[in-house]
KOLMARSE-546643 format. One record per residue: residue in three letters; y, x, z of N, C-alpha, C in turn. Coordinates in steps of 0.02 Angstrom, whole numbers, plus 50000, padded with zeros to 5 digits. Atoms other than C-alpha are relative to their C-alpha. Example, Ala and Ser with C-alpha at 12.3 -4.5 7.8 and 13.67 -1.06 7.14 Angstrom:
REM residues 2
ALA499415004550000497755061550390500605004550000/SER499414995849997499475068450357500554996150037/
This chain:
REM residues 98
MET499485003149999499985000350000500615004350001/LYS499434995749996501185014150042500175003149929/ARG499914998150059500825021749877500394995549955/LEU499795005650044501235006149787500774999350005/ILE499254999949988502975005149868500365005749982/TYR499664993150016503335024349848500055000349924/THR500114999350062502855022249672500554994749969/THR499455004950030504025007449634500655002650026/ILE499484996649976505375015749732500215005349951/PHE499954993850047505195031249624500244997049931/PHE499845003050069505215021349456500644997049999/SER499345003049991506725011449515500575004949998/ILE499504995450000507685027149550500055003349928/ILE499864997450071507315034149383500294995949954/SER499765003850053507615019749281500824998250010/ILE499255001049986509405017549379500305006949973/GLY499704993850019509695036449344500125000349917/TYR499894999350080509355034249149500444995549987/ALA499545004950025510305018349133500795003950012/GLN499304996249993511885028249214500085005849952/GLU499864994650041511645042249098500074997749927/ASN499895003850064511595030548942500794998449989/VAL499335003249997513315022448991500465006649991/ASN499534995050006514115039749012499975004149941/VAL500094997350069513485045448842500534996249964/SER499495004850039514465031248757500715001050014/LYS499274998649982515985034248858500195006349979/LYS499724992850019516005053048817500124999749926/ASN499905001350069515835048848632500724997649982/GLY499435002150012517395039148642500615004550015/VAL499514995349977518335051748730500175005949944/GLU499944994850049517945065848605500394998349935/VAL499575001450061518755056748468500825000450010/ASN499394999149993520425057348553500125007650009/GLN499944992649981520155075248615500105003849932/ARG499934996250064519985080748429500665000549971/LEU499315000550029521885076448399500385003750045/THR499514997849961523245086048454500534995450037/GLU499565005349975524625078748566500514997849943/ALA499435002150049525825078948409499644994749960/GLU500385004550049524485070148304499904993150039/ARG500115006749967524115057148448500704995650007/THR499325002450012526025054048450500134996949937/GLU499865002750070526035051048263499554995449982/LEU500445005150010524585040648266500254993150038/GLN499625004849966525385029548398500574997149969/SER499455001950039526935029048300499974996849939/LYS500175003750059526165023648147499744994050007/LYS500305007449987525245009648222500584996350028/ASP499465003949980526895003748312500444998049928/LEU499695001550078527715005148126499724994049971/LEU500395004850031526384993348065500234993550042/LYS499825005749963526784981048207500734998449986/ALA499285001650013528644981448178500134997249935/LEU500025002850077528384978347989499844993450009/ASP500275006349992527384963348031500544994950040/LYS499575004049964528624957348152500654998149969/LYS499445002050042530084958948041499914995949944/GLU500225004950044529134950547904499974992850018/ALA500055006949973528834935548014500644998450008/TRP499305002049984530644934748058500324998349935/ILE499665001650054531184935947880499784993549966/ARG500245006450037529994922147824500094992750042/SER499805005449975530624911047959500714998549988/ASN499275000850009532454912347905500145000149925/PRO499914999450065532794905647731500435004149956/GLU499554995850035534264915047694499815007049991/GLU500354993749999533424931247750499505000249944/LEU500585000050057531964926747636500265001749943/LYS499754998950054532984925147497500315006749974/LEU499674993550009533974941047519499425005649991/ALA500574995750015532304950647544499635000349943/GLU500305000550065531494944147391500465002849948/GLU499454997050059533094948447287500025007149997/SER499844992349991533174965647354499295003949994/GLY500664997050001531224969747341499715001250062/TRP500214997249927530984972047530499234998050005/PHE500605001250000529294964047518499465005949977/ALA500374996150035528604976147385500125006650039/ASN500004994449957529364990447484499615000250061/ALA500325000649937528644985147642499225000249991/GLU500764998050025526814984447558499865006449990/LYS500204994150004527015000547500499915005150054/THR500004995949932527565008647662499364997550036/ARG500605000849964526044999547742499405003049975/ALA500504996550035524835006847618500045006650023/GLU499924993949989525495023547658499915001350076/VAL500074998649920525475021747846499314999050016/ARG500614999649987523785015147839499525005349981/LYS500314993650028523175029947736499995004350055/ARG499794993849946523985042047867499534997850061/ILE500395001649929523085032048011499285000949989/LYS500624997950016521435033747928499895007150008/GLU500114992549994521635052347909500035002050070/LEU499934997549932522115055048087499334997450046/GLU500675001849973520665043848152499365002349988/ASN500664997050020519375052448048500055007750007/LYS500034992649986519875069948108499405000950037/
């Protein structure tokens, strides 16, 4: 009976240790991606993501205001914004795939 209890406790401890080891491995992989970037590259990546958010916010504001919508369409703002978005997304992918 004692052997059964000791064996059960032994295998429980081993399985808990193994489960904790697996969680740490996945967390470690997520950290390694950020460690590959320099501080300047991390700052640039965050800046590019913020720029995309700002473009989306400005476009929403322009589309909600008929006068601004007319001016933006006449000046080609939407075409320029799409070109900028494409360039920014490309740079974000480059930084994330380093």
